C-alpha positions as CSV (number, residue, x, y, z in Angstrom):
1,X,14.9,77.5,-10.6
2,X,11.6,77.4,-12.7
3,X,8.6,75.5,-12.0
4,X,6.4,74.4,-14.8
5,X,2.4,75.4,-14.0
6,X,1.7,72.0,-12.8
7,X,4.5,72.3,-10.3
8,X,3.4,75.7,-8.8
9,X,-0.3,74.4,-8.8
10,X,0.8,70.7,-6.5
11,X,2.9,73.6,-4.2
12,X,0.3,76.0,-3.8
13,X,-2.5,72.9,-3.0
14,X,0.3,72.1,-0.5
15,X,0.2,75.1,1.0
16,X,3.6,76.0,0.0
17,X,3.7,79.1,-1.5
18,X,5.4,79.5,-4.8
19,X,7.3,83.3,-6.5
20,X,7.5,83.7,-9.5
21,X,8.9,86.2,-11.9
22,X,7.0,89.6,-12.8
23,X,7.4,88.1,-16.5
24,X,6.3,84.8,-15.7
25,X,2.8,86.4,-14.1
26,X,2.3,88.6,-17.2
27,X,2.8,85.9,-19.3
28,X,0.3,83.6,-18.0
29,X,-2.2,86.3,-17.4
30,X,-2.3,87.0,-20.5
31,X,-2.6,83.4,-21.7
32,X,-4.9,83.3,-19.2
33,X,-7.3,86.0,-20.5
34,X,-6.4,84.9,-24.2
35,X,-8.3,81.3,-23.2
36,X,-11.1,82.4,-21.3
37,X,-11.6,85.1,-24.1
38,X,-11.5,82.3,-26.9
39,X,-14.1,80.2,-24.8
40,X,-16.5,82.7,-24.6
41,X,-17.2,82.5,-27.8
42,X,-20.0,80.4,-28.9
43,X,-19.5,78.3,-25.3
44,X,-23.2,79.2,-24.3
45,X,-25.5,77.8,-27.0
46,X,-28.4,77.7,-24.7
47,X,-28.5,81.4,-23.2
48,X,-26.9,83.7,-20.6
49,X,-25.8,82.2,-17.4
50,X,-27.1,83.9,-14.7
51,X,-24.5,85.0,-12.7
52,X,-26.1,86.3,-9.2
53,X,-24.3,84.8,-5.9
54,X,-26.5,81.7,-4.2
55,X,-28.2,82.7,-1.4
56,X,-27.8,80.4,2.3
57,X,-31.5,79.4,1.8
58,X,-30.8,78.1,-1.6
59,X,-27.9,76.4,-0.7
60,X,-29.3,74.9,2.2
61,X,-32.5,73.7,0.4
62,X,-30.0,72.1,-2.4
63,X,-28.6,70.2,0.0
64,X,-31.6,69.1,1.7
65,X,-33.0,68.1,-1.5
66,X,-29.8,66.3,-2.5
67,X,-30.0,64.7,1.1
68,X,-32.9,63.4,0.3
69,X,-32.5,61.7,-2.6
70,X,-29.1,59.8,-1.4
71,X,-31.5,58.9,1.4
72,X,-34.4,57.7,-1.0
73,X,-31.8,55.5,-2.8
74,X,-30.0,54.0,0.1
75,X,-33.7,53.3,1.4
76,X,-34.8,52.1,-1.6
77,X,-36.9,48.7,-1.7
78,X,-34.4,46.0,-2.2
79,X,-35.7,42.9,-4.4
80,X,-37.3,40.5,-2.3
81,X,-37.8,36.5,-3.7
82,X,-40.6,35.9,-4.6
83,X,-43.0,33.1,-2.7
84,X,-42.3,30.7,-5.4
85,X,-39.0,30.9,-5.3
86,X,-38.7,29.9,-1.6
87,X,-41.0,28.6,0.6
88,X,-39.6,31.6,3.4
89,X,-40.0,35.4,2.9
90,X,-37.0,37.7,3.5
91,X,-33.6,37.8,2.8
92,X,-30.4,35.4,4.1
93,X,-27.5,38.1,5.5
94,X,-25.3,38.2,2.2
95,X,-21.4,36.7,3.0
96,X,-19.9,40.3,3.0
97,X,-22.8,41.0,6.1
98,X,-22.1,37.7,8.1
99,X,-18.6,39.0,8.0
100,X,-19.4,42.9,9.0
101,X,-21.5,41.0,11.7
102,X,-19.3,38.2,12.6
103,X,-18.8,38.8,16.7
104,X,-22.8,40.0,17.1
105,X,-23.5,37.0,15.1
106,X,-21.1,34.7,17.5
107,X,-22.7,36.3,20.9
108,X,-26.2,36.0,19.0
109,X,-25.5,32.3,19.0
110,X,-23.9,31.8,22.4
111,X,-27.2,33.2,23.9
112,X,-28.9,30.8,22.1
113,X,-27.1,27.8,23.4
114,X,-27.1,29.8,26.7
115,X,-31.1,29.8,26.9
116,X,-31.5,26.3,25.8
117,X,-32.2,27.3,21.3
118,X,-30.5,25.3,19.0
119,X,-27.6,27.0,18.1
120,X,-28.9,26.2,14.4
121,X,-31.4,28.6,14.8
122,X,-28.9,31.5,13.8
123,X,-29.8,31.8,10.6
124,X,-30.3,35.1,10.2
125,X,-32.9,36.8,7.6
126,X,-33.9,40.8,7.3
127,X,-37.7,40.5,7.2
128,X,-40.7,43.2,7.5
129,X,-40.4,42.2,11.4
130,X,-39.1,40.7,14.1
131,X,-39.9,37.4,14.9
132,X,-38.1,33.6,15.6
133,X,-39.4,30.8,13.2
134,X,-38.0,27.0,14.1
135,X,-35.7,27.7,11.1
136,X,-34.7,31.3,11.5
137,X,-34.6,34.4,13.3
138,X,-36.3,37.1,11.3
139,X,-34.7,41.2,12.0
140,X,-36.4,43.9,10.6
141,X,-33.2,45.8,9.8
142,X,-29.1,44.6,9.4
143,X,-27.8,43.2,12.7
144,X,-25.6,46.2,13.2
145,X,-28.3,48.6,12.8
146,X,-30.5,47.2,15.1
147,X,-31.9,50.1,17.6
148,X,-31.5,49.4,21.4
149,X,-35.2,48.6,22.0
150,X,-35.6,46.5,18.9
151,X,-32.7,44.4,20.7
152,X,-34.6,44.2,23.8
153,X,-37.6,42.9,21.7
154,X,-35.3,40.7,20.0
155,X,-34.2,38.9,23.3
156,X,-37.2,39.1,25.2
157,X,-38.8,36.6,21.4
158,X,-35.1,34.8,22.2
159,X,-36.3,34.5,26.0
160,X,-40.0,33.2,24.8
161,X,-39.4,31.0,22.3
162,X,-37.1,29.1,24.3
163,X,-39.6,29.1,27.1
164,X,-42.3,27.4,25.1
165,X,-39.8,25.2,24.0
166,X,-39.3,24.2,27.1
167,X,-43.7,23.5,27.3
168,X,-43.8,22.1,24.3
């Protein structure tokens, strides 16, 4: 039974060895050589290709550059609404972010009610710093990206807000 080149490639990718006849191998290698010879004519009008192997240091350097590019794109500042657009600054959570943080938001609502704060206060806004306003809780990062120290600071801020509400 003869396999097509595509079938052979698929089987080899799956880790299955494929035996072909000597004639088929010679025919395939001759075809590959002709393709390679045809491809070299006028294939590189810019100049010769540097064929030296890439060192491990160069690979690591390139990898570090790519990682830095990806991180800078991920952490690039998001456009914030201007002061004229809305009285509050910061970015409210999107529907997708609310869905991803549903359990955390539920826990936060329950905690607010337990310490005597209004459950309507649980309007999360991503801002530059952590604070609790009369109408929103402002976080420096998305809820699932808060560090343990930031979560602790949030809890202390909520407790002090409930205590100041009780004294007012």
